[in-house]
Every structure is written in structure tokens, then in C-alpha cells.
N, C-alpha and C positions, 0 to 999 in steps of 0.2 A: 601466493595463494591469499585470497581474501580471508579476513578473520572469521567471518561467518562460515566459510567453507572449512576452515581449520577446526572450528568448533563442531561442525557436523562430522568431520573425520574422527575427532577425538571421542565423540559420543557414539560412534559406529552407526550413524544414521544415513550413510550414503544410500542413494536409491529411494529414500523415503521423503526427502526434502528437495525441492527444486529452488535453486537460487537464481533469481533474475535481477541483475543489477544494471540499470540503464535509466536514462531520463524517461519519465513517463510520457512525455510528448512523443518520443520515438515509439514506445510500445503502443500508445494510443493510435498513432498513425498506422502502425501495422494492423491493429485490431480493426480500424475502419476500412483499410484496404483489403482485409480478408473477409468481408461480409459476403454472404452468399446471395443468390437471387431472392431467397425468401427473407432476407434481412437479418439472418442469423449469423453470428460470428463463427467462423471456422475454428475447430479445436486445435489445429496444428499450425505452427508458425516456424519458419526456418531462418537460419542465419541471424538469430537474435543473440547479441552478446549476453552470456549468462552471468559473467562476473567480470567487471572491468577493474582490474587492479593496475597499479602503476607499472609493474613488470610483466603483466600477462593480459592478453586479450584472447578469450576463448569463446568460440561460438558453437552451438549445437542446437538441435531442435528441442522444443518443449511443447507440452500440451496443457491447455487449460482444462482442469478436471470438469466433468460434466456438470457438477453441482457448484463449481467455483473453488477457489483456493481456501484452505483452512485458516490461513494466517497471512497477513501482509505487513511488512515492516516498511514504513514510508518516511524516510528522513527528508522531508520537504524543504527545498530552498526557500529563502525569504520571499514572501509574496506569491507563493505558488499553491495556496490552500485550495484554490478552485478545482483542483483535480480530485479531491476526495470523493465527490459524488460518482465520478467515473470509476475510480479505484474500487469503491464499495460494490459496484456491479460485478466485479470479478471475484468477490469473496462470497462464500456460501452463507446461507442462513445459519446463525449461531457461530459464525467464524469471527476471527479477531483481526482488527487493524490497529497496529501500533503507529500512531500518527504524530509526527514532530512538526511543530509550528513555532513561529516567532510572534509573541504578543505581549502587551502590557498585562499585568495581573488583573487590572480592572476589566479587561476584555474577556476573560475566561468564563464568567457566568453566562454571558450572551452566546459565546461560542458553544458551550455545553447545550444550551437550549436549541441552538441551530442544528447541532448534530442529532439531538433527540428527534427533532422534526424530520430528519432524514432517515429515521429508523435505526439510529446508532445509539446504543446505551453507553454512556461514559462510565466505565467501571473504575477507572483510576486516572488521575492526572497529577503531574508534579513538574516543578521547575527543574530543568537539567542544565542550566547555564545562563549566564547573563551575556548579552551581546552589545548592549548600549544602555545608557541611562534610561531606566524605566521599561526597557524591552528585554524579555527573557526568552530563552528557548524552552518550550514545554513539550512533554510527551503525554499523549492521551491514549489509554487503552480502550478501544471501542469495540463493543460487541454488536454485531449486526443481528438485529432481532427480526428481520424479515419484512417489516412494513413501515411505511412512513406514517407518523402520527396523523397527518392530514388525511390519509387514505384509510386508516383502520377504523 
């Protein structure tokens, strides 16, 4: 069992939280292939791995809520930050994204500015580990405020 699933069980939140653990490229591919003739993404996807743990692979269907997910936890691999824009489309207005990235500390102010231009307010950020000299893993808690600064 994945630790997140175990935490959900301990807190008796089964049925209230959907855990989808997969590479975003796979999810993104499914989203693009599920578009309707009107260009809208279908709300149902099947055979998607819900949680990929070393001992268990479980698949079941899930639905993207009509207004988007309340929260996304995104432990991004090194160099994969470019998916944040697509992930944010799946999160509802006033929803949260917990986004992990690898950066030098000097890159963080520009990163925060870029996220704000995308309509994401940085509520919190902190270093959560070092991976190389001058490069750390950071987590940013992003609140989707519903509009891009360029368009508001």
C-alpha cells in the first residue's frame, strides 16, 4: 500500500480522496486521447494506474471532477517543470498544487514570478533537500487564483 493510501485509511477518508499516481506524460496522453468532438476532455478514464507501489499495481476508473481537483501533489522529476501549466488546468479555482522542483536558491524569486503570471499564488515555499552542490529540491504550495496576471 502506498503511504498516501495508508494515511487516507488511517484518517478514514476512503471515498473522499482519489489517489492517481503515474507519470504525468501518461495521464496527459490519456487526457488528449479522451477529447470529445467539441474539444472538451471526457470526465471518465479507465485502466489508469491509481497507485503504483513496488509490490502492487492497481487499476480502476476515476473521474475528473467537473470543476477540477481540489488538490494536486506533484513530485516532479528533475527537469520536468514544464508540465505545471497542464497540471494546473486540472485543478479547480482556489485549489492547491504542492509542486516539487529542483532549483538553485537564486532561481526561486524568478520562479515565483513566473508562477504568479500563470495565475498561481505562491503561499509557501521551502527547501526539502539538497541534491547537488548549489541545487536543492524545493516544495511550493500554489493556490490557483483563477486567472493569469497577463489576462486579468
